[in-house]
C-alpha positions in Angstrom: 36.9 -25.4 26.9 37.7 -27.5 23.9 38.7 -26.2 20.5 37.3 -27.5 17.3 39.4 -28.4 14.2 36.5 -27.6 11.9 36.7 -24.4 9.8 33.3 -23.2 10.8 33.1 -21.7 14.3 30.5 -23.3 16.6 28.8 -21.7 19.5 30.6 -22.5 22.7 30.0 -21.6 26.3 32.7 -20.4 28.6 33.4 -21.9 32.0 31.8 -20.0 34.9 34.4 -18.0 36.8 34.3 -15.7 39.8 33.0 -12.7 38.0 30.2 -14.7 36.5 29.0 -16.7 39.5 25.8 -14.7 39.9 22.5 -15.2 38.1 22.8 -17.6 35.1 20.2 -17.7 32.3 18.5 -21.0 32.0 17.9 -22.5 28.5 14.5 -21.0 28.1 15.6 -17.4 29.0 18.6 -17.7 26.7 16.4 -18.9 23.9 13.9 -16.1 24.4 16.6 -13.4 24.5 18.2 -15.0 21.4 14.8 -14.7 19.5 14.7 -11.0 20.4 18.4 -10.5 19.4 17.8 -12.1 16.0 14.8 -10.0 15.2 16.5 -6.8 16.3 19.5 -7.6 14.2 17.3 -8.4 11.2 15.4 -5.1 11.8 18.6 -3.2 11.6 19.5 -4.8 8.3 16.0 -4.4 6.9 16.0 -0.8 7.9 19.2 -0.1 6.1 18.0 -1.9 3.0 15.0 0.3 3.0 17.1 3.4 3.8 19.4 2.8 0.8 16.7 1.9 -1.7 13.6 4.1 -1.1 12.4 6.5 -3.8 9.4 8.7 -4.1 7.3 11.3 -2.1 8.7 12.3 1.3 12.0 10.6 0.5 14.1 12.8 2.8 11.8 12.5 5.8 11.5 8.7 5.5 15.3 8.4 4.8 16.0 10.1 8.1 13.3 8.3 10.1 14.7 5.0 8.9 18.1 6.0 10.4 16.3 6.4 13.8 14.8 2.9 13.5 18.2 1.4 12.5 19.9 3.1 15.5 17.3 1.8 17.9 17.6 -1.7 16.5 21.4 -1.7 16.5 21.7 -0.2 20.0 19.0 -2.5 21.4 20.5 -5.6 19.9 23.8 -4.7 21.6 21.9 -4.2 24.9 20.2 -7.6 24.6 23.5 -9.4 23.6 25.4 -7.8 26.5 22.6 -8.8 28.9 22.8 -12.4 27.6 26.6 -12.3 28.3 26.0 -10.9 31.8 23.7 -13.9 32.3 26.4 -16.3 30.9 24.3 -17.0 27.8 25.9 -16.9 24.4 24.4 -14.5 21.9 24.5 -15.6 18.2 24.2 -12.9 15.6 26.0 -14.6 12.8 24.4 -13.8 9.4 23.3 -17.4 8.7 21.7 -17.6 12.2 19.9 -14.3 11.8 18.6 -15.3 8.3 17.5 -18.7 9.6 15.9 -17.7 12.8 14.3 -14.3 12.2 10.5 -13.9 12.2 10.7 -10.8 9.9 9.7 -11.0 6.3 12.3 -10.5 3.7 12.5 -6.9 2.4 12.3 -6.6 -1.4 15.4 -6.1 -3.5 15.9 -3.0 -5.6 14.1 0.3 -5.4 11.0 0.6 -3.3 8.4 3.3 -3.4 8.4 5.3 -0.1 4.7 4.5 0.6 5.4 0.7 0.1 8.5 1.0 2.3 6.5 2.6 5.0 4.1 -0.3 5.1 6.9 -2.9 5.0 9.0 -1.2 7.7 5.9 -0.7 9.9 5.3 -4.4 9.6 8.9 -5.2 10.4 8.9 -3.0 13.5 5.6 -4.4 14.6 6.8 -8.0 14.2 9.9 -7.3 16.2 7.7 -5.9 19.0 5.5 -8.9 18.6 8.4 -11.2 19.3 9.3 -9.3 22.4 5.7 -9.4 23.6 5.5 -13.1 22.9 8.5 -13.9 25.1 8.0 -11.2 27.6 6.1 -13.1 30.3 8.6 -16.0 30.4 11.5 -13.5 30.4 9.9 -11.6 33.2 9.3 -14.7 35.3 12.9 -15.8 34.9 14.6 -12.4 35.1 12.7 -9.1 35.7 15.8 -7.1 34.8 15.9 -8.5 31.3 12.1 -7.8 31.0 12.9 -4.2 31.9 15.3 -4.0 29.0 12.5 -5.3 26.7 10.1 -2.7 28.1 12.4 0.1 27.0 12.9 -1.3 23.5 9.2 -1.9 23.0 8.5 1.7 24.0 11.0 3.0 21.4 9.9 0.7 18.6 6.2 1.2 19.1 6.8 5.0 18.9 8.7 4.4 15.6 5.9 2.3 14.2 3.5 5.2 14.9 5.9 7.7 13.3 6.2 5.5 10.2 2.6 4.6 9.8 1.4 8.2 10.3 3.0 9.0 7.0 0.3 7.2 5.1 -2.6 7.2 7.5 -5.8 9.0 6.9 -7.6 10.8 9.7 -10.4 8.7 11.4 -13.8 9.9 10.3 
């Protein structure tokens, strides 16, 4: 492995050694898992931004629910990144990479009314799930074990989208 004299760290791969001589992610699998990692990392950040800045009706309930979304996103991003490493792929969660690659919309600055935050957070959770569903079939074909990880994350996030959106839904007539 070579070292770079530049001040900005660049993504590097490590040489394959005995403990890592099993299944190796191809470029497509690594790219798909990276897309999931980036959106989960962004969801964690968006969730905290909302958590810190919501105001209005049902503040306390939403404040606590956002902590659940953040915990799922944070834990799941770690699961995906560690799976990538187990497959000898290099996860990249640097802030500039997350900002550049995420498919999530930017959350507004400043205070946000709880009802608006519900809609924004539901959209962010649903977009994160959409990313996973978009890459799922390719991931499953390359590595069913990684697809199983996605299944568990999708289940948790879809439940959270339901919890969030139920706050402002009206009963079907």
